[in-house]
N, C-alpha and C positions, 0 to 999 in steps of 0.2 A: 543586387546579389554579387555575392563575391565569386570571382573567376577560379581562384585557387585557394585553398586553406590547407596548411599542414595537417590538420586533423580532420579533414573531410569524412574520412572512412568511419571515424568513430562517432563524428557528429551525425552521420546517416544512419548509423545502427541505433544511435541514442533517440533520433527523431522517430525512426520506425517504431521502435519499442513504446514510445510515448502514444503513439497514434494508434497501434494496435490494442493498447490498453484501454484507450479512450472509446475506440469505435469498433474494435475487432478486427481481427487480420482481413477477412473478406472485403470490409468497408473502407479499406485505404488503397489509394492509388500511389504509383511511384512518383507522380507529379506532386502530391501532397507530401511525400515523404522529402523529396529534394527541398520544396518550399520551407517546410518546417526546420529543416537543417541550414537555410539560408544559401542553398547551392541550386545548380540546374539540373534538369533531367538528363543532359548529357553527363554532367559529373557523376550523377547516380550510376548511369550505365558504364561508365570508366570503371568503376568499383565493382558493381553487380550486374549479373546477367538479368535478375529480375528480382522482384520482392522477396520471393522466398530464399534466396541466396544470402539475404541480411541476416537470416537465423542461423547460417551456416557460414558465417564470415571467416573463421579461422581454418576451415578444415583443411585446405591446401597446406598452409603455414604449419599446422599441425602435423600433417602427415610428412611433411620435409624434416621437421625437426625429430619426429620419430626414427625415420629412416636413417638420418645423419647420426643420431645418437647410437643406434643400433650398429652402423657401419663402424662407427669409432670406438666400439667396445673393445676390449682386449681380446687377441685371438683365442685365448684359452677361456674365455667367459662362455657359460652354459647359457642356453637357451632364455632362460628366466633373467639371468644376469645380463644378457644383451639387451633384452627387452626392458630392464630396469635402467640401463644407460639411455635408451631413447625416452623413457617416461621422465628421468630427471632432467633431460634436454627440453622437453616440452614443459615440464613443471616450472622449471626455473626461468621460463621466459614469460610466464603467466604474470600480468599486471593487476593492479587494483581494479582498471576497467572491466577485465575479464571477470573478476570477483562480484563487481557491482551488477553488471548485466545478466548474468548467469541466471538468478531467479525470475527475471523477466522474460528471458528468452524460454525458460521452461514452461511458464505459464502460457506463453502464447502458443508454444509447441502442444501443450496438453489441451488447448481449446480447439483443435483441429486435428481430423483422421488424417487428412492430407499431410499435414504437417509432421505428425507422429511417425507417417510411413517413411516420409523423407528423412526423418532424424534416424530411423532405423537403418536406412540406406547407407546415411553416413557413417554409422557405427560399423557396418558390414564393410564398406569401403576402407575404413581405417584398419579393422582387422587384416583385411586382404593386404594392405600395404605393409604391416608389421610382419605378417607372415611371409610375404615376398622378400623382406629385407633380411629375415632369418633364413630362408632358403638360399639367398644369396652367400651366406656366411656358411652354407653347407649342412643347414638343419633340415633333416627330411620332414615331410609330411607323414603323419597327422602330429608331430611333435611341434612344428613350427606354427601350425594353425591353433593348437592347443594353447601354446605359450602366447601367441598374439591375444587370443581371448581373454587368458587370465590377465595378462597386461592391461587389456582395454577395461576390464571390469575393475581392476585396481585403480585405474585412473578416474573411472567414474565414480567409485566410492570415496577416493581421496577429494575429488574436485567437489563432490557433493558436501562432503564435511567441511572443508575450507569455505565454500561461498555460503554455508550456513551460519558461521561462526564470525565474530568480529575481532578475535585475536587468535592467541594458541600458538600451535604449530604452524609452519609454513607449509606450501603445498608439497614442495618436494618430501618433506617428512611424512605428511599424511599419505601421499601415494606409496611411498615405500613401506609404510606400516600396513597398508591394505595389501600390497602384493605380498608382503611377508606371512599376513594372515591366509590369504590365498594358497600361497607355498604350502603352508602346513596343512590347510585342509586338503590340498592334492595328495600330499605325504600321507595322510591319514585315511584315504581310501584303499590303501593297501595293494 
């Protein structure tokens, strides 16, 4: 087995998704994931605390990019424009690997109530991070929380469209389009 490979994290994710699809999430062990990836159990645990975290592999990375983008938005940017800057930062950093594994991750999550609950907790955590970043800019609640929810809904919509297509607009454009639709919907509420 290789001691170190530069793409170890991606190999572990791909191996886990293959095994989850073949045998079901509950029937797969960490040792089997590591073996399929050609790595050791200790290498697995350097990347992930447990097998559930394979499915949320990019959450901390995504949160960091969102917060960084929001913090870097122009001072005069309104809440949704600041969120858009965070979303641009994340969407612009997504790769073909993200696009390829997303449908497989969704299928595994859909197969387990536990994983669905964990996915929902991930969403709540990301919304809280975005809301906190907005509050750091002086945006009061509930405006910060509402803008955060709208932003994450826009990301989910744009990401779902991006992963379901083979070409067309890039993720940044799709997320921006979704955000503008939601901005219009909020305006229509009166």
